[in-house]
C-alpha positions in Angstrom: 20.2 19.4 -78.9 16.9 19.7 -80.6 13.7 20.8 -78.9 10.6 18.5 -79.1 9.0 20.6 -81.8 12.2 20.7 -83.9 12.7 16.9 -83.6 9.0 16.3 -84.5 9.2 18.6 -87.6 12.5 16.9 -88.7 10.9 13.4 -88.4 7.9 14.6 -90.4 10.1 16.0 -93.2 12.1 12.8 -93.3 9.2 10.4 -93.2 7.3 12.3 -95.9 10.1 13.1 -98.3 13.5 11.7 -97.3 16.4 13.6 -99.0 14.2 14.9 -101.9 13.5 18.6 -102.4 9.9 19.4 -101.5 7.6 22.3 -100.8 5.5 21.6 -97.6 2.4 23.4 -96.6 2.2 25.2 -93.3 -1.2 23.9 -92.5 -0.1 20.3 -93.3 2.9 20.7 -90.9 0.7 22.2 -88.2 -1.8 19.3 -88.5 0.8 16.6 -88.5 2.9 18.0 -85.7 -0.1 19.3 -83.7 1.7 22.6 -83.2 0.7 26.3 -83.9 2.0 28.0 -87.1 4.3 30.2 -85.0 5.9 27.1 -83.3 6.3 25.4 -86.7 8.0 28.5 -88.3 10.4 28.8 -85.4 11.3 25.1 -85.5 11.9 25.2 -89.2 14.0 28.4 -88.9 16.1 26.7 -86.1 16.6 23.5 -88.1 17.9 25.6 -91.0 20.3 27.5 -88.7 21.5 24.2 -87.1 22.1 22.6 -90.6 19.6 19.8 -90.3 17.6 21.0 -93.4 18.3 23.2 -96.4 16.1 25.8 -97.9 16.4 26.8 -101.6 14.0 28.4 -104.0 11.0 27.9 -101.7 11.7 24.2 -101.2 13.3 22.2 -98.4 15.5 19.2 -98.2 16.7 17.1 -95.2 20.4 17.1 -94.8 20.8 15.3 -91.4 17.8 13.0 -90.5 18.5 12.6 -86.8 20.6 14.0 -83.9 24.0 12.4 -83.4 24.0 10.1 -80.4 26.0 11.0 -77.4 28.2 8.3 -75.9 27.6 8.1 -72.2 30.3 6.6 -70.0 29.6 5.3 -66.5 33.3 5.1 -65.8 35.3 8.2 -66.7 38.5 6.1 -67.2 36.8 3.7 -69.6 38.2 3.8 -73.1 35.7 3.8 -75.9 36.7 2.3 -79.3 
């Protein structure tokens, strides 16, 4: 499960660039997410570790644009197809 900051950074990456490789600025990410540079760096590091974004040659790319939805069952005996 992603934290609020990680989710926000992932949405910013996706909305600005989609699946394209890009080189974001730290100040731009801080301004758009309204987070401190330390929070943004930690969130980006966690997104890379969790496999949501890739980092290569100083550029980023979104791999998975959102969290997978969890299926919630009200009845534990209910079969989901």
